[in-house]
N, C-alpha and C positions, 0 to 999 in steps of 0.2 A: 826779616824782610825778604822779599823775593827779588832775585836778580834776573833781568831779561837782557837781551842783546839786540842792538840795532842791526847787526850783520854777523855773519859767520866770522869775518875778520876781527870784529870787536870781541867776540867770544874767545877766539884763539889768542888775542892779546891779553885778555884779563883772566879767564878761567884757569885755575890751577890744574884742571884736568889736561891742559895743553902745555904744562910747564916744561916738558922735555923739548919743545920746539922754541921756547922763549930764548931770545938773544939779548937779554937785558943784563946789566951788571948784577952781581950777586946781591948787593944791598937792595936793588930794585925788586928782584925776585922775592926776597924775604918780605918786603913791605907790601907787595901785591898780594901775596898769600894772606898776610895779616889783615889787609883791607877787605879782602873777600870774606874772610871769617867774621870780621867785625860787622860787615853789612848783613851777612846771613843771620847773625845772632841779634842784630838790632831789632827793636820793637817797631820803630818808625824812623822816618827821616830826621826826627828831632834828635835821636841819639848821635847821628853823624854830625849834625850842626853843632851840637854841644861839645864835640871833641875838638878842642882848639887846634891841635897839630895838623888836622886835615885841611884847615883853612877853606872851608866850604864857601864858594863864591860863584856868582853868576858871570857868564861870559857875554861879550858884546860883539858888535859887528855882524859878520855872517854866521856867527855861532850863537846869536841871540836865542834865548830859550833853553840853552844848555847851561849846565852848572859843572863845576870842577872841584876836585879835592887833590891836594898835593900829597906826594909820597915822600914826606920829610924834606930834607935838603938835597934830594937827588937830582932835581931838575925835571923829574917826571911828574905827570898828573894824569888823573883818570877823569874823563868827561862823562857826564851822565845827564839823563832827563828824568825827572820825577814823573810817575804815572799814577792814574787813578785806579780804582778797584777793579776796573775791567781791563787794565793794562794799556790804556790809551794815554799818550803823552799829554802832559799838562803844560800849556803855554799861556802866557798872558795873565797869570794870576800871581798873587803874592805868595810864593811858595813857603817862605819862612813862617808866615802866619798860619798856614795850613799844614805844616810839617808833621804834626802829631797824627794826622789822618792818612799820610802818605806811607804806604807799606810796600810799594813796588818801585824799583828804579831800573832804568834801561841804560846800560853801559854803551857809550857810543865810540869811545876810543881811549887807548893808552898811548901817550906820546911824551917826548922830551920837549918841554915847553920852550927850551932855548935853541932848538935846532930849526 
């Protein structure tokens, strides 16, 4: 799968090429790198959905249209938006039913869900 970023800040939060700037606990750093590798090697969004420990789920409220995956039991999550083949964000569709066709995700943020 291809990873794109909503902003430069999102890229700096997620991409391991910026890991020297990361201010996360060591466990979170390890899990972020593993998630990045997993997404890059995934064939489609289906692979991420099928991996239960990520707990792939949709967000609500002002984050409607975004999805998230957990980084284990660290309290951190990565939010993302599935994209079509042209890299445009997909909103308002049943993502789960179309996940085999989705090969691009846009990372929007890495955050501690409990802060």
